[in-house]
C-alpha positions in Angstrom: -52.9 -2.1 14.7 -49.3 -2.3 15.4 -48.5 -4.5 18.1 -46.7 -6.4 18.1 -44.3 -3.8 16.4 -44.9 -0.8 18.6 -43.3 -2.6 21.5 -40.1 -2.3 19.6 -40.4 1.0 20.7 -39.5 0.6 23.7 -37.3 -2.6 23.3 -33.7 -1.2 24.6 -32.2 -4.0 26.7 -28.4 -2.1 25.6 -27.0 0.5 24.0 -25.2 0.5 20.9 -22.3 3.7 20.6 -20.4 4.6 17.3 -16.8 3.8 18.8 -16.7 0.4 17.3 -16.3 2.4 14.0 -12.4 2.9 15.3 -11.7 -0.9 13.9 -12.2 0.1 10.2 -9.5 3.1 10.6 -6.1 2.6 8.9 -7.3 0.2 6.5 -5.0 0.8 4.2 -1.7 1.1 6.4 -2.4 -1.7 8.0 -2.6 -3.6 4.3 0.7 -1.7 3.4 2.9 -2.0 6.3 2.0 -6.0 7.8 1.7 -6.8 4.0 4.6 -6.5 3.0 5.2 -9.8 5.6 8.3 -7.8 7.9 8.6 -9.2 11.4 8.8 -6.7 14.1 10.7 -8.1 17.1 8.2 -6.1 19.6 4.5 -5.8 18.0 4.2 -9.2 16.1 1.6 -10.5 18.2 -0.1 -7.0 19.0 -3.9 -5.6 18.3 -4.2 -3.7 15.8 -6.8 -1.9 14.0 -8.7 -2.6 10.5 -8.9 -7.0 11.1 -10.5 -7.1 8.4 -8.0 -7.0 6.4 -6.7 -10.2 7.3 -9.7 -11.6 7.8 -10.6 -10.9 4.4 -7.8 -11.6 2.7 -7.0 -8.0 1.5 -3.7 -8.4 1.8 -3.1 -10.5 -0.9 -5.1 -9.0 -3.3 -2.3 -7.7 -6.7 -2.0 -4.3 -6.8 -1.6 -2.4 -10.1 0.4 0.2 -11.6 3.4 -2.3 -10.8 5.3 -2.7 -14.1 9.1 -4.6 -13.8 11.5 -4.9 -16.4 13.5 -7.9 -16.6 16.1 -6.1 -18.8 19.0 -9.3 -19.0 16.1 -11.3 -20.6 13.9 -8.8 -22.1 10.8 -9.6 -20.6 8.1 -7.2 -19.0 5.8 -7.7 -16.7 2.8 -6.1 -14.0 2.0 -8.9 -12.3 3.9 -8.5 -9.5 3.1 -10.6 -5.9 1.5 -9.0 -3.7 4.0 -8.9 -0.7 6.6 -7.4 -3.5 5.0 -4.2 -4.2 3.7 -3.5 -0.4 7.7 -3.6 0.6 8.2 -1.5 -2.2 5.5 0.9 -0.5 6.9 1.0 2.7 10.5 1.8 1.8 11.4 5.2 1.1 12.8 5.1 -2.4 14.4 7.9 -4.7 12.9 8.8 -7.9 16.0 7.0 -9.7 18.7 6.3 -7.5 18.4 3.4 -5.2 19.3 -0.2 -6.0 18.0 -3.3 -4.6 20.2 -6.3 -4.7 18.4 -9.9 -3.8 19.9 -13.0 -2.6 19.4 -16.0 -1.1 21.1 -17.1 2.2 22.3 -19.8 4.0 19.6 -19.8 6.4 20.6 -19.2 10.3 19.3 -20.9 13.1 16.1 -20.7 14.8 16.0 -17.7 17.5 13.0 -18.2 19.5 13.4 -14.9 20.8 11.8 -13.4 18.1 9.0 -15.2 18.8 9.0 -14.9 22.9 9.4 -11.5 22.9 6.8 -9.9 21.0 4.6 -12.9 22.9 4.9 -12.6 25.7 4.6 -8.6 25.5 1.3 -9.4 24.0 0.4 -11.8 26.5 0.8 -9.1 29.5 -1.2 -6.7 27.6 -4.0 -8.9 26.4 -4.6 -10.5 30.0 -4.4 -7.4 32.3 -7.5 -6.4 30.2 -8.6 -10.0 30.3 -8.4 -9.8 33.9 -10.2 -6.5 34.4 -12.8 -7.4 32.5 -13.5 -10.1 34.4 -13.2 -8.9 38.2 -15.2 -5.3 37.6 -18.0 -7.6 35.7 -17.5 -5.9 32.8 -18.8 -9.0 30.5 -19.3 -7.0 27.2 -15.7 -6.3 28.1 -14.8 -9.9 28.6 -16.4 -10.9 24.7 -14.6 -8.0 23.3 -10.8 -8.9 24.8 -11.7 -12.7 24.2 -12.3 -11.0 20.0 -9.1 -9.2 19.9 -7.3 -12.6 20.9 -9.1 -14.1 18.5 -8.5 -11.7 15.8 -4.6 -11.7 17.1 -4.7 -15.5 16.7 -6.0 -15.1 13.0 -3.5 -12.6 12.1 -0.5 -14.4 12.9 -1.6 -17.6 11.4 -2.4 -15.5 8.1 0.8 -13.8 8.2 2.9 -17.0 9.3 1.1 -19.7 6.4 2.2 -16.2 3.6 5.6 -16.4 4.8 5.5 -19.8 5.1 5.0 -20.1 1.6 7.5 -17.8 0.3 9.8 -19.7 2.4 9.5 -23.2 0.6 9.3 -21.4 -3.2 12.8 -19.9 -2.5 13.8 -22.9 -1.2 12.7 -25.6 -3.4 14.0 -23.0 -6.6 16.8 -24.0 -9.2 19.0 -21.9 -10.5 18.5 -22.3 -14.1 20.0 -24.9 -16.3 21.3 -22.1 -19.0 23.7 -21.1 -16.4 26.9 -22.2 -14.9 25.4 -23.0 -11.3 22.1 -24.5 -12.8 24.0 -27.0 -15.7 26.5 -28.3 -12.5 23.2 -28.8 -10.2 22.4 -31.0 -13.3 25.3 -32.7 -13.9 25.7 -33.9 -10.1 22.0 -35.3 -10.8 23.6 -37.4 -13.8 26.9 -39.1 -12.7 24.9 -40.5 -10.6 23.3 -42.1 -13.3 25.9 -42.2 -15.8 29.6 -41.5 -14.4 31.0 -40.5 -17.7 28.6 -37.4 -17.9 31.2 -34.6 -19.1 31.8 -31.7 -16.5 29.6 -28.6 -17.9 33.3 -25.4 -17.8 32.5 -22.2 -17.0 34.4 -20.8 -20.2 33.2 -23.6 -22.7 30.2 -21.3 -23.9 28.1 -17.9 -23.2 26.3 -19.4 -19.9 23.0 -16.6 -18.9 24.0 -14.3 -15.8 22.4 -15.9 -12.9 21.4 -13.0 -11.0 19.5 -10.0 -13.9 19.3 -6.6 -14.0 16.0 -5.8 -12.9 14.1 -2.2 -13.7 10.7 -1.8 -11.7 8.8 1.3 -11.9 5.8 2.1 -9.1 3.0 4.1 -9.7 4.3 7.7 -8.0 7.4 7.0 -11.2 9.7 6.2 -9.3 12.6 3.5 -11.1 14.5 1.3 -8.7 17.1 -0.7 -9.9 17.1 -4.4 -9.1 19.5 -7.4 -9.3 17.7 -10.7 -9.1 18.7 -14.3 -8.7 16.4 -14.7 -11.9 15.3 -18.6 -10.6 13.5 -16.5 -7.9 11.5 -14.0 -10.1 8.8 -16.1 -10.5 7.7 -18.3 -7.9 8.8 -15.3 -5.3 8.7 -12.1 -6.8 6.0 -12.6 -9.9 3.6 -15.5 -9.3 1.9 -15.8 -5.8 2.5 -18.5 -3.8 0.0 -21.1 -2.3 -0.6 -21.8 1.4 -0.5 -25.3 2.5 -3.6 -25.6 3.8 -6.1 -24.2 1.7 -9.4 -25.3 4.0 -7.7 -24.1 7.6 -6.8 -21.1 5.6 -10.8 -20.4 4.5 -11.7 -21.4 8.5 -9.3 -19.0 10.0 -10.8 -16.4 8.1 -14.1 -16.7 8.6 -13.7 -17.1 12.7 -11.4 -14.0 12.1 -14.7 -12.4 10.5 -17.0 -13.6 13.6 -14.1 -12.1 16.1 -13.9 -8.6 14.3 -17.6 -8.5 14.8 -18.2 -9.4 17.8 -15.6 -6.7 18.7 -16.9 -3.8 16.5 -20.1 -4.4 18.3 -19.0 -5.5 21.9 -16.8 -2.4 22.0 -19.7 0.3 22.3 -20.4 -1.5 25.6 -17.9 -1.7 27.6 -17.5 0.0 30.4 -15.9 3.6 30.0 -12.0 1.8 31.5 -12.4 -0.7 29.0 -12.7 1.0 26.1 -10.1 3.7 27.1 -7.6 0.7 27.5 -8.3 -1.2 24.6 -8.2 2.2 22.1 -5.1 2.6 23.7 -3.4 -0.4 23.2 -4.7 -0.5 19.8 -4.3 3.0 18.0 -0.4 3.3 19.5 1.2 -0.3 18.2 -0.8 0.3 14.7 1.0 3.6 14.5 4.3 2.6 15.2 4.1 -1.2 13.0 2.9 1.6 10.0 6.1 3.0 10.9 8.1 -0.1 10.8 8.6 -0.1 14.9 10.9 -3.2 15.0 11.5 -3.7 11.5 14.7 -4.0 9.5 13.0 -1.1 7.3 12.7 0.9 10.1 11.2 5.0 9.1 11.0 5.6 12.6 15.1 4.9 12.9 15.3 6.8 9.7 13.7 10.1 11.5 15.6 9.8 15.0 19.1 10.0 12.5 17.4 12.7 10.4 16.7 14.9 13.6 20.2 14.4 14.9 21.2 15.9 11.3 22.7 11.9 10.4 22.2 10.2 7.1 20.1 6.4 8.2 22.5 5.0 5.3 21.9 1.8 3.8 20.1 -1.2 5.1 19.7 -4.8 5.5 16.2 -6.3 5.5 15.9 -10.0 6.0 12.2 -10.8 3.9 12.8 -14.9 5.2 15.5 -17.1 6.9 17.4 -17.7 3.2 15.6 -14.1 0.8 17.8 -11.3 1.4 18.0 -7.6 0.6 20.6 -5.2 0.2 18.9 -1.4 0.3 21.4 1.2 -0.8 22.2 3.3 -3.6 24.3 4.3 -7.0 27.5 5.3 -5.4 28.9 8.7 -6.0 31.2 8.2 -9.0 28.8 7.4 -11.1 27.4 11.1 -11.3 27.9 13.1 -14.2 29.2 16.3 -14.7 30.5 19.1 -17.4 34.1 20.0 -17.8 34.9 24.2 -18.5 34.9 22.8 -22.1 31.1 21.4 -22.1 32.3 17.9 -21.9 31.3 15.5 -19.9 32.8 13.4 -17.3 32.7 11.3 -14.3 32.3 13.1 -10.9 34.7 13.1 -8.5 34.2 10.2 -6.0 33.4 13.4 -2.9 30.4 13.5 -1.0 27.5 14.8 -2.8 24.8 16.5 -0.4 21.7 14.6 -1.8 19.5 17.6 -2.9 22.3 18.2 -5.3 22.7 14.6 -7.0 20.9 13.4 -10.4 17.5 12.3 -10.4 17.4 12.0 -14.2 16.4 9.0 -15.6 18.7 9.1 -18.4 21.8 8.7 -15.9 19.7 5.7 -14.3 19.7 4.7 -18.0 23.9 5.4 -18.8 24.0 3.6 -15.4 22.5 0.0 -16.3 25.7 -0.2 -18.7 22.8 -1.6 -21.1 24.3 -4.0 -24.0 22.9 -3.3 -27.7 20.5 -6.1 -26.8 18.8 -4.4 -23.5 19.2 -0.8 -25.0 17.3 -2.3 -27.6 14.6 -3.8 -25.0 14.3 -0.8 -23.3 13.8 1.1 -26.2 10.7 -1.7 -27.9 9.1 -1.1 -23.9 9.0 3.4 -25.0 11.7 3.8 -21.8 14.4 5.3 -24.1 12.9 8.6 -26.9 11.9 8.5 -30.1 14.1 11.2 -32.1 12.2 13.8 -33.8 13.2 15.4 -36.9 17.5 16.0 -36.9 17.3 16.7 -33.0 20.2 13.9 -31.7 21.3 15.8 -28.3 19.3 13.8 -26.2 21.0 11.0 -27.6 24.3 12.3 -28.1 24.2 13.3 -24.7 23.4 9.4 -23.7 26.0 7.8 -25.8 28.7 9.8 -24.0 27.5 9.1 -20.7 26.8 5.2 -21.5 31.0 5.4 -22.9 31.9 7.0 -19.6 30.0 3.9 -17.7 31.5 1.3 -20.4 35.3 2.7 -19.4 34.7 1.6 -15.4 31.6 0.2 -15.1 30.4 -0.1 -11.4 30.9 -3.8 -9.8 27.4 -3.6 -7.7 28.5 -7.1 -6.0 31.3 -6.0 -4.5 29.7 -2.6 -3.5 26.7 -4.8 -1.7 29.5 -6.9 -0.2 31.1 -3.7 1.2 28.1 -2.5 2.2 26.8 -5.6 3.9 30.6 -5.8 5.8 30.8 -2.6 6.9 27.1 -2.7 8.7 28.4 -6.7 10.4 31.1 -4.1 11.5 28.9 -1.4 12.6 26.7 -4.5 14.4 29.1 -6.3 16.3 30.7 -3.0 17.6 27.6 -2.3 19.0 27.2 -6.1 20.5 30.4 -5.7 22.4 29.0 -2.0 23.7 26.3 -3.3 25.3 27.3 -6.2 27.1 25.5 -8.8 25.7 21.6 -6.7 26.2 19.3 -8.0 23.7 17.1 -4.8 23.2 20.3 -2.9 22.5 22.0 -5.3 20.2 17.9 -5.1 18.3 18.3 -1.6 18.4 18.9 -0.3 14.6 15.7 -1.9 14.2 13.4 0.4 16.1 
């Protein structure tokens, strides 16, 4: 009566255990860390957990609850690019003091060591696994190794395509015509057809600033001040950049899904030695890369400084060959304090411990040195409080702080340039001390 179904109860050509579920762990951490598209000097091509994050294109999904306020132009949007929101989540920003200055730099010459070194490390470890499974006759382990290699290739391809899309957007972006730089670029093109075209003069009109003041409020209410060239906002930070070949990209995703399925199923049927090796070679790189090992914004380096009682300080993050971010904090001399008579004044530029620095959003708004139009925009966005009755104490304090800043406004560009100079000088000193060793020259990325 139960034939042929009764035969299925005795059909056991192989066994599957739950070890393959390990490959599903760490999805959120991998999504944030690798999805920010940062390049790791050591772990770029290592096998990682949660391979479905890349085969399913989850790292390109929009994240909500981020709000970008373009204070200079009076524009607000919650539609930010996936890599940008993930990059912000991976940084250890302060609740109100963090500053990021984005700029375009000259593209450096190609450094093949950033490809060859991680590729050699990955090829050595996965190659050993491939030989081990072949010599031991572990065919399930062999299939699992092939699946791991395919997952590495698919992940590297998808990440590379998204990086290239951002690089193209940066390279093709042009300054707005309402800025002096943009008008000068249009004049360079117009003069070829009309030699009598008048060259725009910098003081002839009120040109719009090329770099605009941005305030980004994160889901956990941290407010980060940014200075970004306005012509990069839409194509790099707001609108998702399309990949060059959508068909090939989709084919790579389907190949990744097949490889991920094989990886999940065959891992539980491989020999114990293969299982232990695969778990080790995937879990350890996943943990390290989630902490930014080998990246410009490494959290491990900051933790190492903390253990030694040092301050990690500002750092430079290269989001591509031409896009650079300098991450630092508002200077200490913009802090406010009351004197013995209860009058607000600027704090002396002396070192202040981090736990004694301000966390008030009111101070941040004062540091921004808002114009009347910019202040009206913050009012319309409900970032500034409304008065109730005759209580104007908040506004009286804010206006006093704003007056102190206007008397001596901080030069953010000069501060950024000085920080970059100090970091480059420190890197040069390390380069002279290590005798040209590449590993030691890049130790700040660990």
